[in-house]
C-alpha positions as CSV (number, residue, x, y, z in Angstrom):
1,M,-10.7,73.1,32.4
2,E,-11.6,75.2,29.2
3,C,-10.6,73.9,25.8
4,R,-7.6,75.3,24.2
5,L,-8.5,77.0,21.4
6,G,-7.1,75.7,17.9
7,C,-6.1,72.2,19.5
8,G,-8.8,70.1,17.5
9,A,-7.5,66.7,19.0
10,C,-11.1,65.6,20.1
11,C,-12.2,66.6,16.2
12,I,-9.2,64.4,14.4
13,A,-8.1,61.4,17.1
14,P,-11.6,59.9,17.7
15,S,-13.8,57.8,15.4
16,I,-17.2,59.2,15.5
17,T,-20.0,56.8,14.5
18,S,-22.9,59.5,14.6
19,A,-23.8,61.5,11.2
20,I,-21.7,65.1,11.2
21,P,-22.9,67.7,8.6
22,G,-21.0,66.6,5.6
23,M,-20.1,63.3,6.9
24,P,-23.2,61.2,7.1
25,D,-21.3,58.2,7.9
26,G,-19.4,59.9,11.1
27,K,-15.6,59.3,10.6
28,K,-12.8,57.3,11.1
29,A,-10.2,57.5,14.0
30,G,-7.5,60.0,12.9
31,E,-9.4,61.4,10.1
32,R,-10.1,65.1,10.4
33,C,-13.7,66.1,10.9
34,V,-14.9,68.5,8.0
35,Q,-16.4,70.9,10.4
36,L,-12.7,71.6,11.7
37,D,-11.4,74.7,10.0
38,D,-7.9,75.7,9.4
39,N,-7.5,77.1,12.8
40,N,-8.6,73.8,14.2
41,L,-11.9,75.7,15.5
42,C,-15.5,73.4,15.1
43,K,-17.2,75.4,12.3
44,I,-20.7,74.1,14.5
45,F,-19.8,74.7,17.9
46,G,-23.1,75.3,19.6
47,Q,-25.3,74.6,16.5
48,P,-28.2,72.0,17.1
49,E,-26.5,69.9,14.3
50,R,-23.7,69.2,16.1
51,P,-23.3,65.4,17.4
52,K,-24.2,64.5,20.7
53,V,-20.9,62.8,21.0
54,C,-19.2,66.5,20.7
55,L,-21.8,67.9,22.9
56,D,-21.0,65.5,25.6
57,F,-17.3,65.8,25.4
58,H,-15.6,68.1,28.1
59,A,-12.2,69.1,28.2
60,A,-10.4,67.7,31.4
61,E,-6.9,67.8,32.5
62,W,-6.6,64.3,32.6
63,V,-7.4,63.8,28.8
64,C,-6.1,67.0,27.4
65,G,-3.1,67.7,29.5
66,S,-1.0,70.5,29.0
67,S,-0.4,70.7,25.3
68,N,-2.2,70.0,22.1
69,E,0.3,67.0,21.5
70,T,-0.6,65.4,24.7
71,A,-4.2,65.8,24.0
72,M,-3.7,64.1,20.9
73,A,-1.7,61.2,22.1
74,R,-4.0,60.4,24.9
75,L,-7.2,60.5,22.8
76,I,-5.3,58.2,20.1
77,E,-4.4,56.0,23.0
78,M,-8.1,55.8,24.3
79,E,-9.4,55.3,20.9
80,D,-7.1,52.4,20.5
81,I,-8.1,50.8,24.0
82,T,-11.7,51.1,23.4
83,S,-11.5,49.8,19.7
84,H,-10.8,46.4,20.4
């Protein structure tokens, strides 16, 4: 599955504990990554400074579903399950 351009759920819903350019302490769950532009596209996509967790994430039907809303809901649910 290819990422849906403009979704951005993976850049908002999960927490990221590694440094992100502009966010040296990472980000909290639900916090918008500073590298996400107004069109919900990653400004550092394909760049070496992109966090490993971002590089390792791959869109999949079971996570992303068929809409941006589904992707956000599923990623929020996974974040909630794994944060306890």
